Every structure is written in structure tokens, then in C-alpha cells.
C-alpha positions in Angstrom: 83.3 85.6 111.7 85.7 82.7 111.5 87.6 81.7 114.6 90.6 80.8 112.5 93.7 83.0 112.3 93.2 83.7 108.6 89.9 84.4 106.9 88.1 86.8 104.5 89.5 88.5 101.4 93.3 88.3 101.2 94.5 89.8 97.9 97.6 88.5 96.2 99.3 91.9 96.1 100.8 92.9 92.8 104.4 94.2 92.8 104.6 97.7 91.3 107.8 98.2 89.2 109.1 100.9 87.0 109.9 100.4 83.3 113.5 99.3 84.1 112.0 96.6 86.4 113.2 98.3 89.6 110.9 98.3 92.6 108.3 101.1 93.0 108.2 101.3 96.7 106.1 104.4 96.8 103.5 102.8 94.5 103.6 99.6 96.6 102.9 101.5 99.9 100.1 103.4 98.2 98.5 100.1 97.1 98.9 98.6 100.5 97.3 101.7 102.1 94.4 101.5 99.7 93.8 97.8 100.5 94.0 98.4 104.2 91.7 101.4 104.1 89.1 99.6 101.9 88.8 96.7 104.3 90.8 93.6 103.2 91.3 91.0 105.9 95.0 90.3 105.1 97.7 90.5 102.5 99.6 87.9 100.4 102.9 89.2 99.0 105.1 87.7 96.3 102.7 85.1 95.0 101.8 84.4 91.4 100.1 87.8 91.0 103.2 89.4 92.7 105.4 88.0 89.9 107.4 86.0 92.5 108.9 83.6 89.9 110.1 86.3 87.5 111.3 89.2 89.7 114.8 89.1 91.3 115.5 88.1 94.9 116.4 91.7 95.7 112.9 92.8 94.9 111.4 89.8 96.8 113.3 91.0 99.9 112.3 94.7 99.4 108.6 93.7 99.0 108.6 91.6 102.1 110.4 94.1 104.3 108.1 96.9 103.2 105.0 94.8 103.6 106.0 93.5 107.1 106.7 97.0 108.2 103.4 98.2 106.9 101.2 95.4 108.1 102.5 95.2 111.7 99.7 95.7 114.1 97.2 96.2 111.2 96.4 92.8 109.5 97.9 89.4 108.9 100.5 89.0 106.2 101.3 85.8 104.4 104.6 85.8 102.5 105.3 83.9 99.4 108.3 81.5 99.6 107.8 80.2 96.1 110.7 78.3 94.6 111.3 75.3 92.3 112.9 73.0 94.9 112.7 72.1 98.6 116.2 73.5 99.5 115.5 76.9 97.7 112.2 77.2 99.6 113.9 76.6 102.9 116.4 79.3 102.1 113.6 81.8 101.5 111.8 80.8 104.6 114.9 81.4 106.7 115.1 84.8 105.2 111.5 85.5 106.1 112.1 84.2 109.7 115.0 86.7 110.0 112.7 89.5 108.8 110.1 88.6 111.4 107.5 87.1 109.2 105.0 84.7 110.7 103.6 82.8 107.7 105.1 81.6 104.5 103.2 80.3 101.4 104.7 77.3 99.6 103.8 75.5 96.4 104.9 72.0 95.4 108.2 71.8 93.6 108.0 72.8 90.0 109.9 72.7 86.7 110.2 68.9 87.2 106.9 67.2 87.9 106.8 65.6 91.3 105.3 62.3 92.6 103.0 62.3 95.6 105.9 60.8 97.7 108.2 63.6 96.6 105.6 66.3 97.5 105.1 64.8 100.9 108.9 64.8 101.5 109.0 68.4 100.3 106.5 69.6 102.9 107.8 67.3 105.6 111.3 68.8 105.2 110.0 72.3 105.0 107.8 72.0 108.1 110.6 70.4 110.1 113.0 73.2 109.0 110.7 76.1 109.6 109.8 77.9 112.8 106.9 79.8 111.2 103.5 78.8 109.9 103.1 77.4 106.4 100.3 77.9 103.9 100.1 75.1 101.3 99.5 76.6 97.8 98.0 74.3 95.2 98.3 75.7 91.7 98.8 72.7 89.4 98.3 74.6 86.2 101.7 76.3 86.9 103.5 73.6 88.9 102.4 70.6 86.9 101.6 68.8 90.2 98.2 68.6 91.8 97.9 68.1 95.6 95.1 65.5 95.9 92.8 65.4 98.9 94.4 62.2 100.1 97.9 63.8 99.9 96.6 67.0 101.6 95.3 64.8 104.4 98.9 63.8 105.2 100.4 67.3 104.7 98.0 69.0 107.2 99.1 66.6 110.0 102.1 68.9 110.5 101.6 71.4 113.4 102.8 74.4 111.5 100.4 74.1 108.6 98.1 77.1 109.0 96.2 77.2 105.7 95.5 76.0 102.2 95.2 78.1 99.1 93.8 76.2 96.2 93.9 77.8 92.7 93.4 74.6 90.7 89.8 75.4 89.7 88.5 71.9 90.7 85.5 72.7 92.9 85.0 69.1 94.0 88.6 69.2 95.3 88.0 72.5 97.2 85.1 70.9 98.9 87.2 68.0 99.9 89.8 70.4 101.4 87.0 72.2 103.3 85.8 68.8 104.7 89.4 67.9 105.7 89.9 71.1 107.6 86.4 71.7 109.0 87.3 70.6 112.6 90.8 72.1 112.6 92.5 75.5 112.8 93.6 75.2 109.2 92.0 77.8 106.9 91.0 76.9 103.4 91.1 79.7 100.7 89.8 79.6 97.2 92.2 81.2 94.7 90.0 80.7 91.6 88.2 84.0 91.4 85.1 82.4 89.7 84.5 80.0 92.6 85.1 82.2 95.6 81.4 83.0 96.4 80.3 79.3 96.1 83.3 78.1 98.0 82.8 80.4 101.0 79.1 79.7 100.9 79.9 76.0 101.4 82.5 76.5 104.1 85.8 78.0 102.7 87.3 80.6 105.0 88.0 83.1 102.3 89.3 84.0 98.9 92.6 85.2 97.3 91.5 87.1 94.2 94.0 89.1 92.1 91.3 91.6 91.1 90.9 92.5 94.7 94.0 94.6 94.3 91.6 97.2 92.8 88.1 96.1 93.6 88.2 95.5 97.3 84.6 96.4 98.2 83.1 94.1 95.5 85.1 91.1 96.9 84.5 91.9 100.5 80.7 92.3 99.7 80.9 88.9 97.9 82.6 87.3 101.0 80.0 88.8 103.4 77.1 87.7 101.2 78.4 84.2 101.1 79.1 84.0 104.8 75.6 85.3 105.5 74.0 82.8 103.2 72.6 85.5 100.9 72.7 83.4 97.8 70.9 86.0 95.5 73.4 88.8 96.4 76.4 86.4 96.2 75.3 85.2 92.8 74.9 88.7 91.4 78.3 89.9 92.7 80.0 86.8 91.5 78.7 87.2 88.0 79.7 90.9 87.9 83.2 90.0 89.1 83.5 87.3 86.5 82.9 90.0 83.8 85.6 92.2 85.3 88.0 89.3 85.2 87.7 89.3 81.4 90.2 92.2 81.5 92.9 89.6 81.9 92.6 88.3 78.4 93.6 91.6 76.8 97.4 91.2 77.2 100.1 88.6 76.6 100.5 88.8 80.4 97.4 88.6 82.6 99.5 90.3 85.3 100.1 93.2 82.9 96.4 93.5 82.3 95.7 93.7 86.0 98.5 96.2 86.6 97.0 98.5 83.9 94.0 99.0 86.2 96.5 100.3 88.8 97.5 103.1 86.6 93.9 103.9 85.8 93.2 104.2 89.5 96.3 106.4 90.0 98.1 104.0 92.3 101.2 102.8 90.4 102.7 102.3 87.0 101.5 99.6 84.6 104.7 97.7 84.0 105.0 93.9 84.3 108.3 92.1 84.4 110.2 91.1 81.3 109.4 89.3 79.1 105.8 90.6 79.3 105.0 93.1 76.6 103.6 96.5 77.1 99.8 96.7 76.5 98.8 98.0 73.1 96.4 100.9 72.8 93.7 98.5 71.6 94.2 96.2 74.6 94.0 99.2 76.9 90.7 100.3 75.3 89.2 96.8 75.7 90.1 96.8 79.4 88.6 100.3 79.9 85.4 99.2 78.0 84.9 96.3 80.4 85.5 98.4 83.4 83.1 101.0 82.2 80.4 98.4 82.0 80.9 96.4 85.1 83.1 98.3 87.6 81.2 101.5 88.1 
């Protein structure tokens, strides 16, 4: 087991909503309860999978208050503070501090592409203005800005950096992050679901897979196999989970496709935030076909 504060499988929790886009608190608590009972190592709320950038601030607050209350004394909770600018991120972090959160997850600025100097000033300001831990979230396919290893080396010098979540899909860069943090208390998490097994095998502290909202055991088994160096089992589990991930392609919103699994499992409704479309009957059938083959 890792001696770092954060490790293992930490799902980016989806945000259940009703058809009118109001928060489904009962469904959310049921999902959190399932995740806890099935053995996740922590929770990540209001990230990309939680629709942080499309749901209103009122739901962002409801989600975090509910999750903080639920997770207290049970498991670590890392809270998304994902916004387009430095000042907006700091506003969210101060709200989290007032709620009693201990860790915030922060991306680079987005909408306007940032230089490396701007990204460093972004995290410098955030770290100086924050009293809680910060997870650095690298997701360049959405922010248009990649955090290189040389830039990350500067960012992790701040005392309140607790972790890195890399979802860029660049395995060489993940390995560089692992090497940077090897002798530190900073955890490195792989957010690319297809790379979690190999990343953990080579030293990553865990993974943040969206499909772990509903397939906890498979991902925990993947993590355990990788940590134990059981390459054959890790490889088999990784291949099966890669097949399950194909469900995401059967929707105009991959979050909507994931959420449909939630209704199949009787946890919450299937709705994704506007402007995502409802799944068609054909899309639902394709998702069910994949699950029947690989998720039994």
C-alpha cells in the first residue's frame, strides 16, 4: 500500500440529475454508498465526468456539501474547482474551504490557450491563496494547454500540491510525472482509462476512471494486479475494461452514455446536462450489447 495520502481507484463521480437538470440528491447518495461499499479508495467530485463545466454553481455546491458530509470519516474526497480563470478558481476554492474540504482539483486556465509562464503564475497564485491541498489536473484535450514535465517540476515545488491527475493520454509524460514525484509525498494518478494498469505497474499511485462509477470491482482488481506485479492478470483486466469503455461512443455525449449504465444498475436517472441529447433506442441497445459481452 502506498504511504501517500491519496492512492488507488478514485472515480470521478458522475452528477445525477433529473430531466429538468435539477440535482438528484437521493441518486447521488445511492451512488456514493455503492462506491464506498464496493471498495473505492476515494472520491473525486465535480470533475469532467461530474459535468463541472456545464452544471450551475448551485449544483456544484450541493454536490460538494453532500459528498463532504457522506465521505467524512470514510475516505478521502478531492473536490473539483474547475474554472476558466485563476480568479474564478480561487473563488471556488474559498467556497470549498468554507465547506470544510481538504483538497481541490485545478486545471490550467481554459477557453484562451495559456503560455507556460501563465500556467505557472496561475498555480503560483492559487497555491498562495489557498489553505487546502491542490491536485494539478492535466487534461489538454479540453483545456488546449498541456502541462509539460519541465513545467510540472516547477509547479510541484509548492508545499500544498498533493497530487497530479494526468488525462492527456501521453504515456511517456505520465512516466516523467512518476519520476518527478517518486521521492515526494505527491501522488500521481492516471486519468486515461486505457493506461491505468500499465501506469500503476510502473509506479503511478492510482487511477481516476469514469467507468469505475459502475465497475468498481474490475478497476480495484486492475489496480491490485498492477501493484502486485501480476502482469498477466493486469493485462487481461485492462483489455476487458477497454471493451467496456466502447460504450462511450454510443451517444453525442460520452457522459450521457456512462450515465445510462447508472439507470441499468438501478442507481439514478440517465440524464446528462443540456445540450447533450437523450440516448436513442439504438444507442441504448449498443451499450447493453457491450455490457452483456464484457461486464458480466
